[in-house]
Backbone bond lengths (Angstrom), bond angles and torsions (degrees), N, CA, C in turn:
res aa  C-N    CA-C-N  psi(-1)  N-CA   C-N-CA  omega(-1)  CA-C   N-CA-C  phi
1 X - - - 1.453 - - 1.495 109.70 -
2 X 1.320 120.26 129.88 1.440 122.71 -179.58 1.535 111.74 -60.95
3 X 1.313 116.66 144.45 1.463 120.45 175.16 1.509 106.88 -133.79
4 X 1.354 115.06 -176.70 1.483 119.80 179.94 1.534 110.29 -65.00
5 X 1.343 116.96 -18.95 1.430 117.69 179.69 1.515 113.39 -79.05
6 X 1.342 118.66 -14.19 1.462 120.77 -175.88 1.480 114.24 -122.75
7 X 1.355 119.72 -20.81 1.455 121.06 -178.71 1.493 110.95 -76.92
8 X 1.327 118.32 147.59 1.450 122.92 -177.91 1.524 109.18 -79.72
9 X 1.282 114.95 159.17 1.473 120.82 172.45 1.520 107.03 -69.18
10 X 1.375 117.31 129.58 1.457 120.22 -172.87 1.517 113.35 -104.70
11 X 1.343 117.14 -19.11 1.467 118.03 178.30 1.528 109.36 -142.58
12 X 1.312 116.86 161.68 1.435 121.02 -179.64 1.520 109.42 -75.59
13 X 1.352 116.35 153.41 1.451 123.13 178.77 1.492 108.86 -149.54
14 X 1.327 114.96 160.77 1.468 121.76 174.88 1.501 107.99 -105.55
15 X 1.337 117.43 129.13 1.423 122.56 -174.10 1.514 109.01 -127.62
16 X 1.334 117.92 130.68 1.434 120.96 174.69 1.529 108.87 -137.72
17 X 1.326 118.05 139.05 1.443 121.64 174.06 1.527 109.54 -82.69
18 X 1.328 116.35 130.74 1.460 117.40 -174.05 1.515 110.29 -144.70
19 X 1.327 115.51 163.95 1.464 122.73 172.42 1.516 107.39 -82.32
20 X 1.347 115.78 158.01 1.442 120.14 179.78 1.512 110.67 -67.20
21 X 1.350 117.55 142.07 1.454 123.93 179.41 1.502 109.87 -99.90
22 X 1.307 116.96 143.29 1.454 122.08 179.47 1.493 112.29 -83.94
23 X 1.344 118.55 154.82 1.464 121.76 176.80 1.505 110.11 -79.33
24 X 1.328 116.03 155.40 1.491 121.59 -178.20 1.501 109.33 -86.78
25 X 1.374 115.66 -173.66 1.454 122.12 179.29 1.482 113.00 -62.05
26 X 1.323 117.75 158.68 1.453 124.63 -176.12 1.548 110.42 -115.96
27 X 1.304 115.92 140.21 1.449 121.27 173.87 1.520 108.29 -142.61
28 X 1.352 115.66 110.14 1.474 120.57 -174.66 1.520 111.78 -66.81
29 X 1.320 115.95 136.11 1.474 120.74 173.70 1.531 109.76 -109.38
30 X 1.301 116.34 158.90 1.472 120.78 -179.14 1.515 110.43 -68.98
31 X 1.340 120.10 121.39 1.436 120.15 -177.19 1.525 111.79 -74.24
32 X 1.325 113.99 157.97 1.463 120.27 174.28 1.496 108.29 -148.76
33 X 1.345 119.87 174.31 1.465 119.19 -178.89 1.514 110.72 -178.58
34 X 1.307 115.17 -166.61 1.452 120.69 -179.18 1.519 112.28 -162.26
35 X 1.289 118.54 169.12 1.462 121.42 -174.61 1.543 109.92 -80.07
36 X 1.332 114.35 135.84 1.480 122.51 -179.12 1.533 107.85 -101.07
37 X 1.337 116.32 113.58 1.487 118.85 177.06 1.517 108.58 -130.60
38 X 1.329 115.89 55.11 1.429 120.84 -176.29 1.547 111.70 -71.82
39 X 1.355 117.99 132.19 1.457 118.90 174.35 1.532 112.62 -78.21
40 X 1.336 117.13 -18.47 1.471 120.42 -178.31 1.523 107.88 -159.68
41 X 1.332 119.51 166.98 1.464 120.73 179.43 1.518 109.57 -61.42
42 X 1.326 115.82 132.24 1.470 121.53 -178.16 1.480 110.88 -173.85
43 X 1.323 115.83 -177.38 1.433 120.15 171.18 1.521 108.21 -64.59
44 X 1.370 116.51 138.95 1.448 122.58 178.98 1.481 112.22 -92.38
45 X 1.328 114.52 -53.13 1.481 120.36 178.11 1.500 109.73 -163.13
46 X 1.325 115.74 162.89 1.473 122.15 170.97 1.522 109.22 -142.68
47 X 1.304 117.96 147.38 1.459 120.13 178.50 1.541 108.84 -159.90
48 X 1.322 115.83 167.08 1.454 121.69 -178.82 1.558 108.94 -91.06
49 X 1.299 117.14 137.90 1.454 122.68 -174.98 1.526 112.45 -78.55
50 X 1.349 118.04 -21.03 1.447 120.44 -165.41 1.495 109.91 82.47
51 X 1.306 117.03 172.22 1.460 121.62 -177.88 1.535 108.88 -77.90
52 X 1.316 116.06 131.67 1.443 124.25 -177.69 1.522 107.94 -123.81
53 X 1.347 116.14 132.41 1.452 121.76 -177.70 1.501 109.46 -74.70
54 X 1.352 117.56 153.94 1.470 120.83 176.24 1.529 112.72 -54.26
55 X 1.358 116.83 130.43 1.451 121.77 179.76 1.530 113.13 88.30
56 X 1.332 118.48 -18.42 1.500 119.54 -177.33 1.500 110.85 -82.25
57 X 1.304 115.57 160.85 1.480 123.92 -178.47 1.544 110.15 -126.85
58 X 1.345 112.25 156.69 1.479 120.26 165.96 1.522 108.02 -135.26
59 X 1.328 113.87 148.33 1.455 122.18 -178.12 1.534 109.73 -125.64
60 X 1.327 115.93 135.94 1.481 121.66 176.74 1.511 106.83 -129.33
61 X 1.366 116.07 165.78 1.457 119.96 169.85 1.510 109.48 -142.87
62 X 1.333 112.87 155.67 1.481 122.99 178.79 1.512 106.54 -114.50
63 X 1.335 116.52 115.14 1.467 118.82 -176.39 1.536 111.67 -92.97
64 X 1.339 113.33 173.83 1.468 121.40 -177.80 1.534 110.50 49.69
65 X 1.352 116.19 45.03 1.458 121.77 -179.02 1.522 108.95 -78.52
66 X 1.349 118.76 123.02 1.451 121.88 179.18 1.523 112.69 -56.32
67 X 1.328 116.73 145.68 1.459 122.45 -171.67 1.519 114.33 -60.22
68 X 1.366 117.12 -28.20 1.433 119.87 -175.11 1.537 114.00 -97.47
69 X 1.326 118.41 4.59 1.433 120.57 -178.75 1.534 112.71 -84.41
70 X 1.325 115.84 137.38 1.473 124.27 171.30 1.529 105.62 -113.24
71 X 1.386 115.60 123.45 1.454 119.90 -172.58 1.523 112.30 -98.99
72 X 1.313 117.97 145.97 1.441 125.02 178.18 1.526 107.37 -136.16
73 X 1.341 116.90 129.85 1.461 122.55 -178.62 1.503 111.68 -107.62
74 X 1.336 117.74 129.70 1.430 123.53 171.86 1.492 112.13 -114.04
75 X 1.319 118.71 163.20 1.466 122.89 -179.70 1.495 110.35 -136.63
76 X 1.357 114.06 145.70 1.449 118.82 177.47 1.553 108.12 -134.18
77 X 1.381 114.87 87.30 1.427 119.39 -174.93 1.516 113.24 -64.16
78 X 1.328 117.20 155.64 1.447 123.84 178.10 1.519 110.26 -148.41
79 X 1.295 114.60 143.50 1.500 121.45 179.79 1.455 114.99 118.73
80 X 1.374 118.61 10.98 1.462 119.95 178.37 1.536 111.81 -60.83
81 X 1.352 114.15 152.14 1.470 118.70 177.50 1.523 108.46 -115.52
82 X 1.295 117.19 -177.62 1.468 121.44 178.44 1.539 111.36 -68.19
83 X 1.306 118.83 -18.64 1.475 122.97 -176.23 1.520 114.38 -112.49
84 X 1.364 116.81 -19.60 1.467 118.85 -177.63 1.522 110.97 -135.50
85 X 1.313 116.79 142.85 1.460 122.79 170.65 1.499 110.28 -85.45
86 X 1.353 116.19 159.14 1.467 124.78 173.41 1.522 107.10 -102.97
87 X 1.339 117.64 121.90 1.485 119.86 -169.34 1.532 108.63 -131.49
88 X 1.327 115.88 130.07 1.461 121.73 175.20 1.526 110.65 -137.06
89 X 1.394 112.74 145.80 1.463 120.87 -177.07 1.524 108.51 -133.89
90 X 1.327 117.93 141.79 1.448 122.78 165.17 1.505 108.04 -79.78
91 X 1.327 118.79 104.29 1.399 121.51 -170.60 1.561 112.61 -91.73
92 X 1.344 116.00 -14.75 1.436 118.67 177.12 1.543 109.35 -163.71
93 X 1.341 115.45 145.10 1.464 118.42 170.79 1.549 108.98 -145.51
94 X 1.293 118.19 151.66 1.458 120.43 -179.10 1.539 110.16 -157.69
95 X 1.313 116.03 168.74 1.453 124.68 178.39 1.502 108.66 -114.91
96 X 1.319 115.16 137.84 1.464 120.97 174.97 1.566 110.40 -124.75
97 X 1.298 114.34 147.81 1.466 121.32 171.81 1.529 108.68 -121.12
98 X 1.314 116.62 124.40 1.475 118.78 -179.93 1.526 109.14 -102.94
99 X 1.308 115.88 164.15 1.450 120.98 178.98 1.560 107.96 -80.45
100 X 1.351 118.63 130.99 1.461 127.57 12.76 1.530 113.41 -96.60
101 X 1.340 122.27 11.88 1.455 120.29 176.29 1.507 116.41 154.01
102 X 1.335 118.78 16.83 1.452 119.97 178.18 1.523 109.71 -74.83
103 X 1.322 114.61 131.09 1.490 122.89 176.46 1.545 111.26 -93.33
104 X 1.356 116.38 133.18 1.447 119.29 -179.29 1.556 107.33 -132.83
105 X 1.331 112.92 148.17 1.483 119.93 175.20 1.471 109.86 -114.35
106 X 1.338 116.83 126.85 1.480 123.86 -179.05 1.502 110.15 -112.55
107 X 1.336 116.06 146.27 1.476 119.56 171.68 1.535 108.57 -147.47
108 X 1.344 113.41 148.29 1.472 120.63 -179.24 1.487 109.43 -125.45
109 X 1.345 116.52 130.34 1.476 119.87 179.70 1.574 106.35 -113.70
110 X 1.306 114.36 156.99 1.446 121.73 -179.95 1.514 110.64 -137.64
111 X 1.314 115.37 138.76 1.482 120.59 172.78 1.525 106.61 -77.79
112 X 1.314 117.13 106.18 1.455 121.78 -174.02 1.570 110.46 -102.95
113 X 1.306 115.42 15.66 1.457 119.39 173.75 1.495 111.81 -105.60
114 X 1.365 116.13 -164.92 1.406 122.02 -179.72 1.515 113.69 -112.00
115 X 1.343 117.03 19.81 1.422 121.68 -176.54 1.513 113.02 -129.39
116 X 1.324 119.43 131.95 1.457 119.13 175.64 1.564 108.69 -72.91
117 X 1.306 113.58 120.57 1.465 119.74 -177.03 1.534 108.72 -161.30
118 X 1.307 118.69 -171.44 1.427 121.69 -176.56 1.537 111.94 -136.05
119 X 1.341 114.68 -177.17 1.473 119.71 -179.08 1.479 109.20 -152.83
120 X 1.390 113.67 147.16 1.442 118.31 165.69 1.508 108.59 -77.63
121 X 1.350 117.64 131.12 1.427 124.32 179.60 1.522 109.77 -98.01
122 X 1.333 117.47 124.39 1.460 122.82 -174.51 1.507 109.31 -114.96
123 X 1.336 116.80 110.93 1.484 120.00 178.78 1.488 108.92 -103.50
124 X 1.338 116.83 122.14 1.475 122.02 -179.17 1.525 107.89 -125.77
125 X 1.357 115.85 167.71 1.459 119.43 -179.27 1.519 110.00 -151.08
126 X 1.332 114.93 153.59 1.453 124.00 171.57 1.518 108.62 -126.46
127 X 1.283 117.67 161.39 1.472 122.81 178.75 1.518 110.29 -93.50
128 X 1.321 118.54 129.91 1.431 122.65 179.68 1.560 109.56 -66.21
129 X 1.326 114.34 144.51 1.464 118.24 174.87 1.525 113.26 -114.29
130 X 1.326 116.49 1.87 1.483 121.15 175.66 1.527 109.74 -155.85
131 X 1.355 115.00 147.65 1.448 119.38 175.67 1.524 109.98 -131.01
132 X 1.331 114.92 150.01 1.473 121.53 -179.49 1.481 108.86 -136.19
133 X 1.312 117.95 118.19 1.452 122.25 178.25 1.508 110.60 -72.02
134 X 1.352 115.93 130.99 1.447 120.04 -176.27 1.552 112.23 -104.97
135 X 1.318 116.00 -0.90 1.445 119.73 -177.80 1.529 112.04 78.10
136 X 1.312 116.65 -171.67 1.478 121.52 -179.03 1.518 110.90 -84.84
137 X 1.338 116.80 130.59 1.420 123.85 -178.89 1.527 108.27 -112.51
138 X 1.328 115.75 125.29 1.482 120.61 -179.51 1.524 111.29 -71.79
139 X 1.274 119.60 154.02 1.469 122.96 179.81 1.553 109.54 -57.54
140 X 1.332 114.89 132.21 1.472 121.71 -178.20 1.473 116.29 78.11
141 X 1.347 118.34 0.95 1.442 122.78 -178.97 1.534 112.65 -102.18
142 X 1.340 115.93 163.63 1.457 121.69 179.80 1.521 110.71 -130.70
143 X 1.302 116.40 155.19 1.487 122.14 171.76 1.508 107.54 -130.88
144 X 1.326 115.83 149.43 1.476 121.46 -179.95 1.541 108.22 -121.36
145 X 1.298 116.40 136.21 1.473 121.40 179.44 1.503 107.44 -135.59
146 X 1.355 115.93 142.37 1.459 124.18 177.13 1.514 109.41 -90.25
147 X 1.315 115.44 133.83 1.473 122.32 176.61 1.504 110.25 -130.98
148 X 1.348 118.27 140.01 1.478 119.47 178.28 1.531 111.02 -63.79
149 X 1.318 113.59 148.98 1.474 122.97 176.32 1.513 105.57 -75.32
150 X 1.364 117.25 110.37 1.465 121.32 -172.28 1.542 112.84 -78.54
151 X 1.334 114.34 -68.50 1.504 119.96 179.05 1.551 108.64 50.15
152 X 1.322 117.17 48.42 1.454 120.23 -178.87 1.545 110.89 -66.58
153 X 1.333 115.13 117.99 1.466 119.25 -179.32 1.510 111.96 56.14
154 X 1.330 117.03 36.35 1.478 123.85 179.80 1.565 111.47 68.59
155 X 1.285 118.48 13.92 1.466 120.42 171.69 1.537 109.35 -83.00
156 X 1.290 117.00 145.71 1.483 119.93 -173.54 1.503 112.01 -91.63
157 X 1.356 115.25 157.58 1.453 122.38 -173.51 1.510 111.67 -85.80
158 X 1.303 117.19 143.15 1.454 126.53 175.24 1.534 108.93 -133.40
159 X 1.332 116.40 151.13 1.491 120.81 -179.03 1.562 109.27 -134.77
160 X 1.302 113.51 141.47 1.471 122.51 175.73 1.510 110.32 -138.33
161 X 1.333 116.87 -175.92 1.443 121.40 -175.88 1.513 112.20 -142.16
162 X 1.290 116.21 151.85 1.456 124.31 162.44 1.536 108.00 -125.33
163 X 1.306 116.22 160.03 1.477 117.42 179.24 1.567 106.59 -149.01
164 X 1.327 113.54 155.33 1.492 118.91 176.17 1.540 107.04 -139.33
165 X 1.294 115.86 156.31 1.469 120.97 179.32 1.533 111.67 121.30
166 X 1.337 118.62 7.86 1.452 120.05 175.84 1.537 111.20 -63.49
167 X 1.283 116.28 150.23 1.428 122.15 174.69 1.527 109.27 -117.91
168 X 1.342 116.00 177.12 1.459 120.40 -179.96 1.537 111.52 -61.94
169 X 1.320 116.65 -21.98 1.489 119.93 -176.76 1.520 113.95 -113.61
170 X 1.328 118.07 -11.12 1.489 121.55 -174.54 1.491 110.46 -138.36
171 X 1.340 116.52 126.01 1.446 122.70 176.56 1.508 110.35 -87.20
172 X 1.354 116.68 159.63 1.466 121.46 168.22 1.515 109.02 -89.49
173 X 1.362 116.65 135.27 1.447 119.45 178.82 1.514 107.37 -137.41
174 X 1.370 116.77 117.01 1.425 122.45 -175.83 1.540 109.67 -134.53
175 X 1.344 118.49 151.32 1.437 122.28 179.17 1.520 109.30 -149.02
176 X 1.362 113.41 156.07 1.478 120.45 172.04 1.556 105.48 -78.77
177 X 1.308 116.76 113.51 1.456 122.24 -175.91 1.552 108.98 -80.34
178 X 1.295 118.02 -41.21 1.442 120.67 -179.65 1.520 109.33 -156.52
179 X 1.353 116.02 156.79 1.475 122.36 176.99 1.537 107.17 -138.91
180 X 1.337 114.26 102.28 1.468 120.69 -177.95 1.528 109.37 -95.80
181 X 1.336 116.71 139.75 1.472 120.91 176.55 1.561 107.55 -113.37
182 X 1.316 116.51 133.27 1.465 119.88 -179.28 1.535 108.10 -143.90
183 X 1.330 114.55 174.62 1.448 121.01 -179.83 1.511 105.95 -133.50
184 X 1.355 117.79 83.44 1.447 122.67 -174.58 1.505 113.44 -144.76
185 X 1.332 121.76 84.25 1.446 129.36 -4.82 1.549 111.69 -92.43
186 X 1.353 117.09 -5.06 1.472 121.79 175.39 1.508 109.95 -117.13
187 X 1.330 116.50 160.67 1.503 118.59 179.71 1.504 108.78 -61.94
188 X 1.336 119.60 132.06 1.450 123.22 178.38 1.500 109.98 -155.35
189 X 1.325 115.49 158.79 1.459 124.13 175.25 1.522 109.08 -100.50
190 X 1.342 115.95 146.52 1.444 121.43 164.81 1.504 107.17 -114.65
191 X 1.325 117.75 105.62 1.446 122.37 -173.72 1.525 108.80 -100.98
192 X 1.337 115.94 122.30 1.458 120.54 178.08 1.584 108.36 -104.30
193 X 1.288 117.01 127.88 1.449 123.80 -179.79 1.527 108.95 -116.14
194 X 1.295 115.16 133.95 1.462 122.55 -177.00 1.522 113.43 -118.35
195 X 1.329 117.07 138.30 1.467 122.24 173.01 1.499 108.44 -91.97
196 X 1.318 117.68 107.59 1.462 121.40 -178.77 1.556 111.94 -94.63
197 X 1.319 116.55 2.63 1.428 120.17 -178.28 1.514 113.18 -90.63
198 X 1.345 116.49 -167.73 1.452 121.48 -177.99 1.559 109.63 -113.81
199 X 1.331 118.93 7.14 1.466 123.18 176.21 1.482 111.15 -118.91
200 X 1.330 116.02 144.95 1.490 118.89 173.23 1.529 108.66 -73.50
201 X 1.315 116.42 125.38 1.493 119.91 -173.54 1.516 109.33 -133.00
202 X 1.314 114.87 148.27 1.458 121.94 174.93 1.528 107.57 -87.59
203 X 1.306 115.49 126.61 1.502 120.82 -176.26 1.545 111.16 -113.13
204 X 1.282 114.92 150.57 1.493 121.48 175.81 1.527 108.71 -128.59
205 X 1.282 118.35 130.16 1.455 123.78 178.32 1.530 109.42 -85.80
206 X 1.327 116.86 128.75 1.487 121.95 174.94 1.523 108.42 -101.69
207 X 1.321 115.14 132.02 1.512 121.37 177.01 1.484 109.30 -117.43
208 X 1.322 117.52 134.95 1.444 121.89 179.10 1.537 110.64 -153.31
209 X 1.274 117.39 -178.07 1.459 122.29 179.09 1.511 111.13 -135.55
210 X 1.325 115.05 157.48 1.492 118.97 176.00 1.524 108.01 -62.62
211 X 1.355 113.68 152.27 1.500 118.95 178.27 1.521 109.48 -69.91
212 X 1.325 116.72 -40.35 1.432 122.42 -178.27 1.543 109.46 -94.82
213 X 1.348 117.67 150.27 1.468 119.55 176.67 1.505 112.25 -73.74
214 X 1.304 117.03 169.33 1.468 121.38 176.96 1.578 110.94 -59.60
215 X 1.312 113.26 136.78 1.453 116.93 178.41 1.540 112.41 -97.67
216 X 1.326 116.40 -7.67 1.472 119.16 176.82 1.505 107.83 -154.96
217 X 1.370 114.51 147.98 1.445 122.64 174.60 1.527 106.01 -131.94
218 X 1.357 114.99 124.18 1.438 120.48 -171.48 1.536 110.62 -115.86
219 X 1.303 114.95 131.80 1.456 121.44 173.18 1.536 107.44 -94.24
220 X 1.328 116.33 114.31 1.490 120.73 -171.06 1.513 112.71 -101.43
221 X 1.346 119.15 5.19 1.457 120.58 175.22 1.507 111.58 88.23
222 X 1.361 113.97 -162.99 1.451 122.33 -176.04 1.541 111.52 -93.05
223 X 1.335 115.22 139.63 1.453 119.64 178.47 1.514 110.02 -124.82
224 X 1.359 117.52 131.31 1.432 122.11 175.37 1.530 109.23 -85.46
225 X 1.344 119.10 161.35 1.481 120.98 176.66 1.519 110.41 -56.68
226 X 1.371 113.39 137.21 1.449 119.42 178.17 1.509 115.19 79.90
227 X 1.294 119.41 -0.78 1.482 121.95 179.43 1.498 111.92 -97.46
228 X 1.309 116.40 166.88 1.456 120.26 179.85 1.507 110.41 -142.05
229 X 1.347 117.51 157.54 1.460 122.89 177.36 1.500 107.82 -125.46
230 X 1.340 116.30 130.67 1.446 124.05 175.17 1.529 110.30 -98.98
231 X 1.335 116.03 134.08 1.469 121.60 -177.65 1.520 108.08 -120.65
232 X 1.322 117.30 134.73 1.439 122.54 172.95 1.498 107.90 -115.26
233 X 1.357 115.06 119.46 1.483 119.67 178.93 1.540 106.98 -106.11
234 X 1.318 112.27 114.22 1.479 117.64 -176.84 1.516 112.64 -78.81
235 X 1.343 117.52 157.05 1.450 122.19 176.80 1.545 111.72 51.86
236 X 1.343 114.74 57.06 1.472 120.52 -177.74 1.515 110.22 -77.12
237 X 1.324 114.50 72.02 1.495 121.46 -176.44 1.543 110.80 -103.99
238 X 1.309 116.96 160.95 1.452 127.56 -1.30 1.530 112.48 -74.61
239 X 1.351 117.40 160.91 1.437 118.83 -177.53 1.488 113.74 -67.22
240 X 1.319 117.72 -13.62 1.460 122.46 -179.12 1.526 113.20 -89.26
241 X 1.354 118.91 6.57 1.422 121.60 -173.71 1.531 110.16 -105.92
242 X 1.354 114.66 142.43 1.447 122.28 164.67 1.556 110.12 -94.01
243 X 1.283 116.49 148.77 1.501 119.09 -173.85 1.498 110.99 -111.58
244 X 1.334 114.29 147.98 1.486 122.33 178.09 1.541 105.60 -122.83
245 X 1.312 115.37 134.36 1.492 121.08 176.91 1.532 107.49 -122.54
246 X 1.325 116.31 124.56 1.449 121.31 171.58 1.516 109.09 -112.45
247 X 1.348 117.49 122.06 1.479 120.19 174.68 1.506 111.40 -79.52
248 X 1.267 116.55 162.89 1.477 121.70 177.81 1.520 109.09 -156.04
249 X 1.335 116.56 157.74 1.438 122.76 177.12 1.545 109.84 -118.65
250 X 1.335 116.07 158.83 1.472 120.84 -178.22 1.493 110.73 -62.31
251 X 1.315 115.02 152.13 1.458 119.84 179.38 1.517 112.38 -57.13
252 X 1.285 115.52 132.60 1.497 125.08 -179.92 1.524 113.23 68.69
253 X 1.343 118.09 7.32 1.438 121.59 172.34 1.518 109.94 -77.30
254 X 1.330 117.65 119.33 1.457 122.20 -178.40 1.521 110.80 -86.94
255 X 1.347 116.29 79.36 1.449 121.61 -178.70 1.521 109.69 -154.05
256 X 1.343 115.30 168.10 1.449 120.57 -178.62 1.511 109.11 -131.76
257 X 1.361 117.25 140.02 1.467 122.60 179.34 1.520 109.01 -136.90
258 X 1.356 114.55 159.61 1.472 120.29 176.57 1.526 108.52 -152.00
259 X 1.312 115.22 156.60 1.455 122.15 170.69 1.513 108.17 -81.32
260 X 1.332 116.09 114.53 1.452 119.43 -175.64 1.556 111.73 -101.82
261 X 1.318 117.08 -8.85 1.453 118.46 177.81 1.523 107.40 -161.18
262 X 1.384 116.08 144.24 1.440 123.11 175.37 1.537 108.18 -151.48
263 X 1.312 117.45 124.13 1.471 120.84 178.65 1.485 110.57 -145.58
264 X 1.352 115.41 165.25 1.455 123.60 179.04 1.501 110.74 -113.83
265 X 1.330 116.92 149.36 1.477 118.96 174.26 1.520 108.75 -143.62
266 X 1.303 113.64 149.86 1.472 120.11 172.06 1.524 108.39 -106.75
267 X 1.344 114.20 135.95 1.460 122.22 178.39 1.501 110.11 -120.08
268 X 1.330 116.21 139.52 1.452 120.06 174.67 1.533 108.28 -99.83
269 X 1.322 113.87 108.71 1.497 118.01 -176.53 1.538 111.89 -84.00
270 X 1.279 113.18 171.64 1.486 118.82 175.59 1.501 110.26 -59.40
271 X 1.299 115.25 137.57 1.476 120.67 -177.52 1.521 111.60 94.74
272 X 1.335 117.57 -6.84 1.479 119.82 176.72 1.480 116.19 93.46
273 X 1.337 120.67 -1.67 1.488 122.89 -179.23 1.526 108.67 -78.62
274 X 1.332 116.69 136.57 1.447 119.52 174.80 1.543 111.89 -94.04
275 X 1.315 114.69 152.79 1.473 121.19 -177.44 1.523 109.19 -136.05
276 X 1.310 116.97 132.34 1.464 123.04 174.41 1.541 108.28 -91.54
277 X 1.306 117.75 132.36 1.436 120.81 179.48 1.559 108.38 -125.19
278 X 1.335 115.73 144.22 1.464 122.65 172.74 1.533 107.49 -105.14
279 X 1.320 114.88 127.72 1.491 118.96 178.98 1.538 107.71 -121.96
280 X 1.318 117.52 131.18 1.425 119.41 178.37 1.539 109.99 -144.13
281 X 1.331 114.93 158.47 1.486 122.38 -179.18 1.511 109.04 -123.71
282 X 1.280 115.51 135.09 1.476 123.86 171.38 1.510 109.79 -113.99
283 X 1.311 117.33 131.38 1.455 122.44 -173.09 1.523 111.41 -123.87
284 X 1.339 115.92 140.11 1.493 120.51 168.46 1.492 108.50 -76.17
285 X 1.291 117.49 133.43 1.499 121.37 -177.39 1.495 112.29 -118.72
286 X 1.348 119.47 5.51 1.447 120.41 178.94 1.505 109.98 -119.62
287 X 1.330 116.63 178.79 1.427 121.91 -176.48 1.532 113.40 -110.12
288 X 1.319 118.21 19.87 1.443 121.98 -178.21 1.526 113.26 -76.85
289 X 1.348 115.85 -167.34 1.438 120.47 -179.75 1.530 112.31 -72.64
290 X 1.346 115.86 169.90 1.484 120.23 174.94 1.508 109.64 -59.29
291 X 1.363 115.49 140.72 1.459 118.41 179.93 1.515 110.71 -142.51
292 X 1.342 113.64 163.94 1.465 121.25 179.84 1.510 109.15 -81.82
293 X 1.344 116.44 138.42 1.462 119.70 -177.10 1.562 107.40 -126.80
294 X 1.334 112.39 144.51 1.487 120.33 -178.35 1.546 107.95 -132.51
295 X 1.357 116.72 168.50 1.418 121.65 173.59 1.521 108.65 -145.24
296 X 1.334 118.67 137.28 1.467 123.81 173.13 1.529 107.13 -109.64
297 X 1.313 118.02 142.99 1.437 123.67 178.95 1.513 110.49 -122.04
298 X 1.336 115.29 136.10 1.481 120.22 175.81 1.509 107.63 -142.60
299 X 1.364 116.04 173.66 1.460 119.47 179.05 1.519 111.40 -128.76
300 X 1.318 113.77 153.29 1.467 120.02 166.60 1.509 108.45 -118.88
301 X 1.318 116.13 131.21 1.497 119.94 -175.58 1.479 111.48 -132.08
C-alpha cells in the first residue's frame, strides 16, 4: 500500500524552515451549539464567526455529540485587503461529558493575523472505527498510548475522545494533547491525552480515518532534531472543506514528528481575486539523527 514514504509529490508547495511561533492573547467567547444527529459521516454545520479583532478568540461547542463521532474543524477566512491577509487558527479543541452523560465537543479559534476580519467555521465529523480504553486519568495528568499508523486505502488518521465520570457538580474534560508519528520499527502514533478538568475521569480514545483518500503527498526533505518545516498550500479548495494533515518519516528513520500548528488565511491577489491558503508546521520532537519527513493531506467535507 502506498504511503507518504513512497508516493511522489503531486503539487507545488512553498516550504520554509522556521522557529516555533507563540500563541497570542486569549479572550473567551460565549459558547453555543446544537444537536448532532448525523446519519453518516459528513459536514455537521457551518456558520459565520462575526468580526474578530487580531489576537482575540471565540469558543463554541456542539452538544449531544454521538459517542462514535470524531470532529474536525476547518476555517475559511474572509476580509483580506491588498496589504494584509486574514488569518485564523483552531488553537484548542476538547471533549466534555456532563452529568448524567451528554457528550460535547468544544473548539476555540483565534485571529492570528494583524487584521480585524472574520471566518466561516466548518464543523465536520467522521465515524470512529476503533476504540481504546485509557483508564482513569487524574485531573491535570496525561497518558500516552501507541497506535498503529492506519492510512486505510490512503485515507488519513483522525483521533477523538469520550469520557465518563462526570458528577452533578463537575464535568469531564479531556483533549488530545499531542500526536507523534514515528517509525520504530513500524509506522505508529504516540497519542497523549490530557485531563483538563477537575474530576478524575475514565477516557476512551477513538480512532478513525477520513472518508476520502489523501489528495496530496509531500516530500519535505531532511529535518534535524529540534527543527521545523512550514508548508503553505495554495488554493485550499473547496472553501467548504476542513483539512487533515498526517506527518510521516522515511522508512527505517528513527525519529518522531508532529504537526504543531495549522491555520488558514485568505489572501487578496492582484486583480482582486481572493485565495484561501492552508499553512501548517511539522516539527522534529526527538534528538535522533537527521531524517526524511513527509506530509499527507486530505479533506473532510
